[in-house]
FIZAZA-980524 format. One record per residue (C-alpha): x, y negated, z negated; residue in one letter. Coordinates in steps of 0.5 Angstrom, whole numbers, plus 500, padded with zeros to 3 digits. Layout:
+------+-------+-----+------+
: east : north :  up : rest :
+------+-------+-----+------+
:    X :     Y :   Z :    A :
...
+------+-------+-----+------+
This chain:
+------+-------+-----+------+
: east : north :  up : rest :
+------+-------+-----+------+
:  476 :   473 : 463 :    X :
:  479 :   467 : 465 :    X :
:  480 :   465 : 472 :    X :
:  487 :   468 : 474 :    X :
:  492 :   466 : 480 :    X :
:  498 :   470 : 480 :    X :
:  503 :   467 : 484 :    X :
:  509 :   470 : 490 :    X :
:  506 :   476 : 489 :    X :
:  508 :   482 : 495 :    X :
:  513 :   478 : 497 :    X :
:  518 :   480 : 503 :    X :
:  525 :   482 : 500 :    X :
:  529 :   477 : 504 :    X :
:  524 :   471 : 506 :    X :
:  523 :   469 : 513 :    X :
:  520 :   462 : 516 :    X :
:  516 :   459 : 511 :    X :
:  512 :   457 : 517 :    X :
:  509 :   463 : 518 :    X :
:  506 :   463 : 511 :    X :
:  507 :   470 : 510 :    X :
:  513 :   471 : 505 :    X :
:  508 :   472 : 499 :    X :
:  501 :   471 : 497 :    X :
:  497 :   469 : 492 :    X :
:  492 :   474 : 488 :    X :
:  486 :   470 : 485 :    X :
:  482 :   474 : 480 :    X :
:  475 :   471 : 479 :    X :
:  473 :   467 : 473 :    X :
:  468 :   471 : 468 :    X :
:  469 :   478 : 469 :    X :
:  469 :   483 : 464 :    X :
:  474 :   488 : 463 :    X :
:  471 :   495 : 464 :    X :
:  473 :   502 : 463 :    X :
:  471 :   505 : 470 :    X :
:  477 :   510 : 471 :    X :
:  476 :   518 : 471 :    X :
:  481 :   523 : 473 :    X :
:  480 :   531 : 475 :    X :
:  485 :   535 : 474 :    X :
:  487 :   541 : 470 :    X :
:  488 :   541 : 463 :    X :
:  496 :   543 : 465 :    X :
:  497 :   537 : 469 :    X :
:  495 :   532 : 463 :    X :
:  497 :   536 : 457 :    X :
:  505 :   534 : 458 :    X :
:  511 :   531 : 454 :    X :
:  513 :   529 : 461 :    X :
:  514 :   521 : 462 :    X :
:  516 :   517 : 468 :    X :
:  522 :   514 : 464 :    X :
:  525 :   520 : 462 :    X :
:  525 :   523 : 469 :    X :
:  529 :   517 : 471 :    X :
:  533 :   517 : 466 :    X :
:  535 :   524 : 467 :    X :
:  536 :   522 : 474 :    X :
:  541 :   516 : 472 :    X :
:  545 :   521 : 468 :    X :
:  546 :   526 : 474 :    X :
:  547 :   519 : 479 :    X :
:  553 :   517 : 474 :    X :
:  556 :   524 : 473 :    X :
:  557 :   524 : 480 :    X :
:  561 :   518 : 481 :    X :
:  565 :   520 : 474 :    X :
:  562 :   514 : 471 :    X :
:  565 :   509 : 474 :    X :
:  563 :   502 : 474 :    X :
:  565 :   496 : 478 :    X :
:  569 :   500 : 482 :    X :
:  566 :   497 : 489 :    X :
:  571 :   492 : 491 :    X :
:  567 :   490 : 497 :    X :
:  567 :   482 : 499 :    X :
:  560 :   481 : 498 :    X :
:  561 :   485 : 491 :    X :
:  566 :   480 : 489 :    X :
:  562 :   474 : 492 :    X :
:  556 :   476 : 487 :    X :
:  560 :   477 : 481 :    X :
:  565 :   471 : 481 :    X :
:  563 :   465 : 477 :    X :
:  560 :   460 : 481 :    X :
:  565 :   455 : 479 :    X :
:  570 :   460 : 482 :    X :
:  571 :   457 : 489 :    X :
:  578 :   458 : 490 :    X :
:  578 :   465 : 494 :    X :
:  577 :   463 : 501 :    X :
:  577 :   470 : 503 :    X :
:  570 :   471 : 499 :    X :
:  564 :   469 : 503 :    X :
:  558 :   465 : 501 :    X :
:  552 :   469 : 499 :    X :
:  544 :   468 : 499 :    X :
:  540 :   469 : 493 :    X :
:  538 :   475 : 496 :    X :
:  545 :   477 : 498 :    X :
:  547 :   476 : 491 :    X :
:  542 :   480 : 488 :    X :
:  542 :   486 : 493 :    X :
:  550 :   486 : 492 :    X :
:  549 :   486 : 484 :    X :
:  544 :   492 : 484 :    X :
:  548 :   496 : 489 :    X :
:  554 :   495 : 484 :    X :
:  551 :   497 : 478 :    X :
:  547 :   503 : 481 :    X :
:  542 :   503 : 475 :    X :
:  535 :   506 : 477 :    X :
:  531 :   503 : 472 :    X :
:  533 :   496 : 473 :    X :
:  532 :   497 : 481 :    X :
:  525 :   500 : 480 :    X :
:  520 :   496 : 483 :    X :
:  512 :   496 : 486 :    X :
:  510 :   493 : 492 :    X :
:  505 :   487 : 489 :    X :
:  510 :   486 : 484 :    X :
:  511 :   486 : 476 :    X :
:  505 :   481 : 474 :    X :
:  500 :   485 : 478 :    X :
:  503 :   491 : 475 :    X :
:  502 :   489 : 468 :    X :
:  495 :   486 : 469 :    X :
:  493 :   493 : 472 :    X :
:  495 :   496 : 466 :    X :
:  492 :   491 : 461 :    X :
:  486 :   493 : 465 :    X :
:  487 :   500 : 465 :    X :
:  489 :   501 : 457 :    X :
:  493 :   507 : 457 :    X :
:  496 :   511 : 463 :    X :
:  495 :   518 : 466 :    X :
:  501 :   522 : 467 :    X :
:  501 :   528 : 471 :    X :
:  507 :   532 : 471 :    X :
:  508 :   539 : 474 :    X :
:  512 :   544 : 472 :    X :
:  518 :   547 : 477 :    X :
:  515 :   550 : 483 :    X :
:  508 :   550 : 481 :    X :
:  503 :   547 : 486 :    X :
:  497 :   543 : 483 :    X :
:  492 :   537 : 485 :    X :
:  489 :   532 : 482 :    X :
:  484 :   526 : 483 :    X :
:  483 :   519 : 480 :    X :
:  477 :   515 : 481 :    X :
:  476 :   508 : 480 :    X :
:  469 :   506 : 480 :    X :
:  467 :   498 : 479 :    X :
:  461 :   494 : 478 :    X :
:  459 :   487 : 480 :    X :
:  461 :   482 : 475 :    X :
:  466 :   487 : 472 :    X :
:  474 :   489 : 473 :    X :
:  476 :   496 : 472 :    X :
:  483 :   500 : 474 :    X :
:  488 :   506 : 473 :    X :
:  495 :   506 : 471 :    X :
:  498 :   513 : 474 :    X :
:  505 :   516 : 472 :    X :
:  506 :   522 : 476 :    X :
:  512 :   526 : 475 :    X :
:  513 :   532 : 480 :    X :
:  518 :   537 : 477 :    X :
:  524 :   540 : 482 :    X :
:  521 :   545 : 488 :    X :
:  513 :   543 : 486 :    X :
:  508 :   540 : 490 :    X :
:  502 :   535 : 488 :    X :
:  497 :   533 : 492 :    X :
:  493 :   526 : 489 :    X :
:  488 :   523 : 491 :    X :
:  485 :   516 : 488 :    X :
:  479 :   513 : 490 :    X :
:  477 :   506 : 489 :    X :
:  470 :   505 : 490 :    X :
:  465 :   500 : 489 :    X :
:  458 :   498 : 490 :    X :
:  455 :   491 : 490 :    X :
:  449 :   493 : 485 :    X :
:  446 :   486 : 486 :    X :
:  446 :   485 : 493 :    X :
:  439 :   487 : 497 :    X :
:  439 :   491 : 503 :    X :
:  440 :   485 : 507 :    X :
:  444 :   481 : 504 :    X :
:  449 :   488 : 503 :    X :
:  450 :   488 : 510 :    X :
:  452 :   481 : 511 :    X :
:  457 :   481 : 505 :    X :
:  460 :   488 : 508 :    X :
:  461 :   483 : 515 :    X :
:  456 :   486 : 520 :    X :
:  459 :   487 : 527 :    X :
:  460 :   479 : 528 :    X :
:  460 :   477 : 535 :    X :
:  467 :   477 : 540 :    X :
:  467 :   469 : 538 :    X :
:  467 :   470 : 530 :    X :
:  459 :   468 : 530 :    X :
:  456 :   467 : 523 :    X :
:  461 :   471 : 519 :    X :
:  466 :   465 : 520 :    X :
:  462 :   460 : 516 :    X :
:  464 :   461 : 510 :    X :
:  470 :   466 : 507 :    X :
:  467 :   472 : 503 :    X :
:  468 :   471 : 495 :    X :
:  469 :   476 : 491 :    X :
:  465 :   478 : 484 :    X :
:  468 :   484 : 482 :    X :
:  476 :   487 : 481 :    X :
:  478 :   494 : 482 :    X :
:  485 :   496 : 482 :    X :
:  491 :   502 : 481 :    X :
:  498 :   502 : 479 :    X :
:  502 :   508 : 480 :    X :
:  508 :   510 : 479 :    X :
:  511 :   517 : 482 :    X :
:  518 :   520 : 481 :    X :
:  519 :   526 : 486 :    X :
:  524 :   531 : 483 :    X :
:  529 :   535 : 487 :    X :
:  526 :   538 : 493 :    X :
:  519 :   537 : 491 :    X :
:  513 :   535 : 495 :    X :
:  508 :   529 : 493 :    X :
:  502 :   527 : 498 :    X :
:  498 :   521 : 496 :    X :
:  492 :   519 : 499 :    X :
:  488 :   512 : 497 :    X :
:  481 :   511 : 500 :    X :
:  479 :   504 : 498 :    X :
:  471 :   503 : 500 :    X :
:  469 :   497 : 496 :    X :
:  463 :   493 : 498 :    X :
:  465 :   486 : 500 :    X :
:  463 :   483 : 493 :    X :
:  470 :   486 : 491 :    X :
:  478 :   484 : 490 :    X :
:  482 :   491 : 490 :    X :
:  489 :   491 : 488 :    X :
:  493 :   498 : 490 :    X :
:  500 :   497 : 487 :    X :
:  505 :   503 : 487 :    X :
:  513 :   505 : 486 :    X :
:  516 :   511 : 488 :    X :
:  523 :   514 : 485 :    X :
:  525 :   520 : 490 :    X :
:  531 :   525 : 488 :    X :
:  535 :   529 : 492 :    X :
:  531 :   533 : 498 :    X :
:  524 :   530 : 495 :    X :
:  519 :   529 : 500 :    X :
:  513 :   524 : 499 :    X :
:  507 :   522 : 504 :    X :
:  503 :   517 : 503 :    X :
:  496 :   516 : 506 :    X :
:  493 :   509 : 506 :    X :
:  485 :   508 : 508 :    X :
:  483 :   501 : 507 :    X :
:  476 :   500 : 509 :    X :
:  472 :   496 : 505 :    X :
:  473 :   489 : 500 :    X :
:  473 :   482 : 500 :    X :
:  480 :   481 : 499 :    X :
:  485 :   487 : 498 :    X :
:  492 :   488 : 496 :    X :
:  496 :   494 : 498 :    X :
:  503 :   495 : 496 :    X :
:  509 :   500 : 496 :    X :
:  516 :   500 : 494 :    X :
:  520 :   506 : 495 :    X :
:  527 :   508 : 492 :    X :
:  530 :   514 : 496 :    X :
:  535 :   515 : 491 :    X :
:  538 :   522 : 493 :    X :
:  540 :   525 : 499 :    X :
:  536 :   528 : 504 :    X :
:  530 :   525 : 501 :    X :
:  524 :   523 : 506 :    X :
:  518 :   518 : 506 :    X :
:  512 :   517 : 510 :    X :
:  507 :   512 : 510 :    X :
:  501 :   513 : 514 :    X :
:  496 :   507 : 514 :    X :
:  489 :   506 : 517 :    X :
:  485 :   500 : 516 :    X :
:  478 :   496 : 518 :    X :
:  477 :   489 : 516 :    X :
:  470 :   486 : 519 :    X :
:  466 :   480 : 517 :    X :
:  471 :   475 : 513 :    X :
:  475 :   480 : 509 :    X :
:  482 :   480 : 509 :    X :
:  487 :   485 : 508 :    X :
:  494 :   485 : 505 :    X :
:  500 :   490 : 506 :    X :
:  507 :   490 : 503 :    X :
:  511 :   496 : 504 :    X :
:  519 :   496 : 502 :    X :
:  523 :   502 : 502 :    X :
:  530 :   502 : 500 :    X :
:  534 :   508 : 503 :    X :
:  540 :   509 : 498 :    X :
:  541 :   516 : 499 :    X :
:  545 :   519 : 505 :    X :
:  541 :   522 : 510 :    X :
:  535 :   520 : 508 :    X :
:  529 :   519 : 513 :    X :
:  523 :   514 : 512 :    X :
:  517 :   512 : 517 :    X :
:  511 :   508 : 517 :    X :
:  506 :   508 : 521 :    X :
:  500 :   503 : 521 :    X :
:  494 :   503 : 525 :    X :
:  487 :   498 : 524 :    X :
:  481 :   494 : 527 :    X :
:  480 :   487 : 525 :    X :
:  473 :   484 : 528 :    X :
:  469 :   478 : 526 :    X :
:  474 :   473 : 523 :    X :
:  478 :   478 : 518 :    X :
:  484 :   476 : 517 :    X :
:  490 :   481 : 516 :    X :
:  498 :   481 : 513 :    X :
:  502 :   487 : 514 :    X :
:  509 :   486 : 511 :    X :
:  514 :   492 : 513 :    X :
:  521 :   492 : 510 :    X :
:  527 :   498 : 511 :    X :
:  532 :   497 : 507 :    X :
:  538 :   501 : 509 :    X :
:  543 :   500 : 503 :    X :
:  551 :   501 : 503 :    X :
:  552 :   508 : 503 :    X :
:  546 :   511 : 506 :    X :
:  550 :   514 : 512 :    X :
:  546 :   518 : 517 :    X :
:  539 :   515 : 514 :    X :
:  534 :   513 : 519 :    X :
:  528 :   508 : 519 :    X :
:  522 :   507 : 523 :    X :
:  516 :   503 : 523 :    X :
:  511 :   502 : 528 :    X :
:  504 :   499 : 528 :    X :
:  498 :   499 : 532 :    X :
:  492 :   493 : 531 :    X :
:  486 :   493 : 536 :    X :
:  483 :   485 : 535 :    X :
:  476 :   487 : 537 :    X :
:  474 :   479 : 536 :    X :
:  478 :   473 : 538 :    X :
:  476 :   470 : 532 :    X :
:  481 :   474 : 528 :    X :
:  488 :   473 : 525 :    X :
:  493 :   478 : 525 :    X :
:  500 :   477 : 522 :    X :
:  505 :   483 : 522 :    X :
:  513 :   482 : 521 :    X :
:  517 :   489 : 521 :    X :
:  524 :   488 : 517 :    X :
:  530 :   492 : 518 :    X :
:  535 :   490 : 513 :    X :
:  542 :   494 : 514 :    X :
:  548 :   494 : 510 :    X :
:  551 :   501 : 513 :    X :
:  554 :   503 : 520 :    X :
:  552 :   509 : 521 :    X :
:  545 :   509 : 521 :    X :
:  539 :   508 : 525 :    X :
:  533 :   503 : 524 :    X :
:  527 :   502 : 530 :    X :
:  521 :   497 : 529 :    X :
:  515 :   495 : 533 :    X :
:  508 :   493 : 534 :    X :
:  503 :   493 : 539 :    X :
:  498 :   488 : 538 :    X :
:  492 :   486 : 543 :    X :
:  485 :   485 : 545 :    X :
:  480 :   489 : 548 :    X :
:  482 :   488 : 556 :    X :
:  476 :   484 : 560 :    X :
:  476 :   490 : 565 :    X :
:  475 :   494 : 559 :    X :
:  468 :   490 : 557 :    X :
:  466 :   490 : 564 :    X :
:  467 :   498 : 565 :    X :
:  462 :   498 : 558 :    X :
:  458 :   493 : 560 :    X :
:  456 :   497 : 566 :    X :
:  454 :   502 : 562 :    X :
:  450 :   498 : 557 :    X :
:  453 :   496 : 552 :    X :
:  454 :   488 : 550 :    X :
:  461 :   485 : 547 :    X :
:  457 :   486 : 540 :    X :
:  456 :   493 : 541 :    X :
:  463 :   495 : 543 :    X :
:  465 :   492 : 537 :    X :
:  461 :   496 : 533 :    X :
:  463 :   502 : 537 :    X :
:  470 :   501 : 535 :    X :
:  469 :   500 : 528 :    X :
:  464 :   506 : 528 :    X :
:  471 :   510 : 531 :    X :
:  475 :   508 : 525 :    X :
:  469 :   510 : 520 :    X :
:  468 :   516 : 522 :    X :
:  476 :   518 : 523 :    X :
:  476 :   516 : 516 :    X :
:  469 :   520 : 514 :    X :
:  472 :   526 : 517 :    X :
:  479 :   526 : 514 :    X :
:  476 :   524 : 507 :    X :
:  479 :   528 : 502 :    X :
:  472 :   531 : 498 :    X :
:  465 :   529 : 499 :    X :
:  464 :   523 : 494 :    X :
:  469 :   519 : 498 :    X :
:  467 :   521 : 505 :    X :
:  459 :   519 : 502 :    X :
:  463 :   513 : 500 :    X :
:  465 :   511 : 507 :    X :
:  458 :   513 : 510 :    X :
:  455 :   507 : 505 :    X :
:  460 :   502 : 508 :    X :
:  459 :   505 : 515 :    X :
:  451 :   504 : 514 :    X :
:  452 :   497 : 512 :    X :
:  456 :   495 : 518 :    X :
:  453 :   499 : 523 :    X :
:  445 :   500 : 525 :    X :
:  444 :   507 : 525 :    X :
:  451 :   510 : 523 :    X :
:  447 :   512 : 517 :    X :
:  443 :   517 : 522 :    X :
:  450 :   522 : 521 :    X :
:  449 :   527 : 516 :    X :
:  454 :   529 : 512 :    X :
:  454 :   536 : 514 :    X :
:  456 :   534 : 521 :    X :
:  462 :   531 : 518 :    X :
:  463 :   537 : 514 :    X :
:  462 :   542 : 520 :    X :
:  467 :   537 : 524 :    X :
:  472 :   537 : 518 :    X :
:  472 :   545 : 518 :    X :
+------+-------+-----+------+
């Protein structure tokens, strides 16, 4: 395949200052990749043998929403809606405010109340279309009312190839689904020494040799996920990204939550030259809840890009974003987190928080937590804790025989060990251990049985 550049991906809903250079990002697909079939699914036949579809589930929600508001369109007479709907040449009404491009689009979207038209994913439509092309077909997992099911989807990449999975989830009312997604790829062409360098190593505190040249991807893997959580359904999604540093990784997702639905998402991003994680959620039903827990590690010259957007439209909805990461070497990371408290979501609460350890002086971290609000009876909180290891802490470790490089390896090992202990299955745990062996001398001495005992 030819080289491809996707522009304006992972865009913030409401742009901030351009000089920050984080309103969006560009995704470069390496040239010469061969499309591969690298996706597999492990699930009961009953989950896969279904006539349900994401589109049909959304259409059913739309019918209920229209019925609840009496099928009345255009009844919103707020000034911002009048401003958005008026013709550009109509400037006679001085009581109608001027709107930004974002405000106009948001007002029209709220007035229309169209769930399908408002659906979005975290990275964007172009990325979703590309991943769908790579996947070829969509895996549909659908639960029955009141059922409790589990499934695992794996995408295995190879150097010189591009592979992806396209997944639709339809969780019936009152059901529970646990979904684990593994995005894993090994650089088979690299020898052991090259693999250690490509993985980033444990760079010195000032960036070291790892800062000399950015990591270049030689393969791509990804997943495109759409989830519909029905009334009072429970959906738990865990994504493990454990690709070697020869790969670009795209993890794109979009969620729609009906009344009383509960969705928990856990992202564990440990490997990959360039990773792009995007999630957009539409909390359309009253009392819906979304919890996102992100854990990441970036070493060497790797880069991490996260974009989370939660639209809280239902009343008394709750959202929580929590991120915790470690950056070493000359790694770069961008996290955009947006909670949108839409008009009508009375009684809703949203919170986002991030903790970042900058284990080396050569890293580049950007974090922008955003709360958009068009409702008065709501609560929104955001914060970030970002910092280097304090000199007195390094002195303490040095007095016990640990150099700065060894201390950095200690922080890296802690993140990897935590991921291994909480891995959904033995295969994903082994993928984490493989990355650890490439990054840290002696990490491979830890046996899988030790992790299994601790996890139990």
